[in-house]
N, C-alpha and C positions, 0 to 999 in steps of 0.2 A: 504493500500500500504506500510505502514511503516514496517510491519512485515511479510506480505505474498507475495507481488509482488513489491519489491523495485525498479525493473528495468522497471516497466510499467509506461508510462507517465500518469500523473494525468488527463490530458484532455481526454484520451481514456476511462479511468474508469468512469469519471463523465459523459461523453457524452453517454456511453452505459446505465448508470442508468437513465439519463434524458430522453432518448428515450422511455424507458419503462414507466416512470412516465407520460410523455406527452400522450402516447397512452392510458394509464389508465384514465387520466383526461378527454380525449376526449370521452371516453365511459360513463362517468358520475359517480355520487356519488354512485349509486347502485352497480356498478362494484367494486368500492373501498371497499364498505361495505361487499360484498359477498367474495371478496378476503381476507378481514380481518377475516371473519368467518372461512374460510378454513385454513389459515395460523396461526390463533390463536391456533387451536388444534395442528398443527404441532410444533409450538413453545413450547407448554407445554409438548409434547412428548419428544422433545429435552431436555427440562429442567429436566424432571423426569429421563430420561435416564442418563443425566450427573450427577445428584445427586446420583443415585444408583451406578454409577461407582466410584464417589468420595468416597462414604462410603465404597464400596468394596475394594478400594485401601488402606483404613486405613489412609487417609490423615487428617481427622478431629481431631483436638486437642482442646478441649474446654478450656484448660488452657490458650490458646492464647487470649481468651476473657476477661481474668481477668487482673487487677481489673476493674470491671465495674464502670463507672462514677468516675474514680480516682480523677479527679479535680472538681467533682460536675456537676451540670446542666448548669452552665454558659457557658462553651465552646460549648456545644451542642446548646443552645439557640442562641448563637452568630452566629453560622454557619446557623441555620435555618432562622434567620431574615436578614442575609446579603447575603446569597447565595441560599440555597435550596428553600426558599419561592418564589423567583423570577425565578429560573431555576432549575428544569424543570416545576414545578407545575403551574406557571402562564400561561404557554402556552396552558392550556386547554381552555382559552378564545377563541381560534380559532374555537372551536366547535360551538360557537354561530352563526357562519356564515353558519353552516349546519342545525341548528334547524328549520328554516323555510321550509326546504324541507322534513321533516320527515312525514311519514304517520300517526304516533301516537305520537304527541308532548308531551302528558301527561306522557309518560314513560321516557322522556328525563332526568328529574331531578334525578330520581332513578338510571337510567343507568349511568349517568355521575358521581354521587356520588360513586356508586359501582366500576366503572372503575378507578376513582382516588384512592379509597381505595385499590383496588387490585394492582395498580401500586406501591403504597407505600409499601405494603406487599412484593411484588416481590423485590423491592430495598433493603428492610431490610434483607430478606432471602439471597439474593446474597451477600450483604456485610458481613453478619454473616459467610457465608461459606468461603468467601475470607480471612477474618481475622482468622478464625479457621484453615485454611490450611496454609496460608502464614505468619501469624503473623502481628502485627500492623505496624512495620517498613517497611517490604517488600510491604505490601498493599499500604502504603502511597507513597512509592518511585516508584512503578510499573506504567508504562504508561497505561497498560491495566491489572488490577488485575485479572479479570475473565479469561483472556487468560492465565495468569501465573498459575492460579488454574487448568485450564483444561490441560495445558501442564504437570502438575504434575501427572496426572492420569497414573497409570501403573497397569494393572490387569493381573496376571499369566504370567508376563514377555513377553507378546506378544501384548496385547491391550494397545496401547499408542499413543502419538502424535495425539490426537483428536482435532487438531486445527480447523478442518472443522466444529465442533459444534459451535465454537465461530464465525467463518466466516458466517455460515448460519444465526445465530441469529442476527448478526450485520447487514447483508444485508437486512434481512426481516424488522427489526425494523426501519432502516434508510429509506427504501423504503416507509413505511407507514407514517412515520413522515413527509417526504418531500411531499408525496402525499396530505396529509391533509392540510399542510401549503400552498402548491402550489395551491390546489383547492380553498382555501379561497382567495388567492391573485388574481386568475383568476376571481372569482365571484365578489370580491370587485372592481376590475378594470373595469369589465363589467358594474357594477352599476354606477361607478363614471363617465365613459365616455358614458353611455347609449348605450352600444353595445348589440344588440338583441341576438346574438349567442355567449355566453361566450367561447365556445370551440375554436372559431377562434383565441382567444388570447393565447391559450396554446403554440403555436409555438414561437411567438415573446417573450413572457415572459419566456419560457423555455430557449431560447438562452441567455437572460439577466441573468438568474440564473446560467446557465452553465459558462458563461464568468466571472461573479462575483465570482463564486466558485474558479476560477483559480487566479483571480487578487487580491482578498481580503486579501490573506496571501501568503507569499512566502515559508513558511515552517511550520512544525507542531508546533514549539514553538510559532511562531508569531500567528498562528491560535488559540492556547489555550489562549494566552494573550488577543487577541482581543475578543474572545468569552466569557471569564470569567471576564474580566476587562472592556474593552471599551463597548462591546455590552450590558453588564449588566447595565451600567449607562445610555447609550444613548438610548437603545431600550427596554430592559426588564422592568426596573423600571418605566419609563414614560408611555410606550405604553401598558404594560400588568398589571401594579399594580396601576397606578394613573388614567389614562384615563377611563378604564372600570367602576370603582366605580363612577367616576364623571358622566359618561353618564347614569349610572343606577339611580343616584340621580336626574338628569334632567328628565329622563323618569318617575320617580316616581311622581315628582311634576306636570309634564305635564298631566299625567293620572289622578292625583287627581283633578287638575283644571278642566279637561274635565268632570270628573264624577260629580263635583259640579255643572257645568253648565247644565248638563243633568238633575240633580235633580231639579234645579230651573225651568227648562222648563217643 
């Protein structure tokens, strides 16, 4: 809304998206997965087309990438261990809510490792392109560096203003991220309160998410502050980086004890 539809009420945009997400959740995890298979291909077609257009426009300047590691590895490691490690990569823990419903759980480990690796590669390539096109200063100052990169595309003086590429990619990725997180919330709530039909919770929980999305921050600056500062300390680090390893440790000793008892018997 900040760059494409500034006059559209936030509630309307969020409500339309949540309606689609609630409908998808009610159809089950298989529908989410099959939608992902289809739109995954579409996303990569967009990415390849965008990359070809950027190269054709002559926008890439590799000099913008120099000097590489000007201040050494310490700034990179600082960002990794204070930000990137907790957001977005710790969010993959949400997929553990889906693992029990897989037809072939043995493939889950390889699939998740490959998916995490591919996500990292995509982020690296995107950032390299942004810095190559915009330079370090503009990339750091831009609210949406990828959008600024796409807006720079101009081929043969007629192919330009391809903001729709960014819009489509943004909507698709946000849709799937919220779908997976919301599905985990619905399943978790159903287990907690022993609800036999989890899909019944999609409407009330969807309304909660919708109204919280409006109330949690009054503007984009407040949203960024709460997401990168407050939520990082209150949610991401405790719930995504501390609790899961602790539960894994508990499960390890519990299974070890159970295995020992079975051996004695």
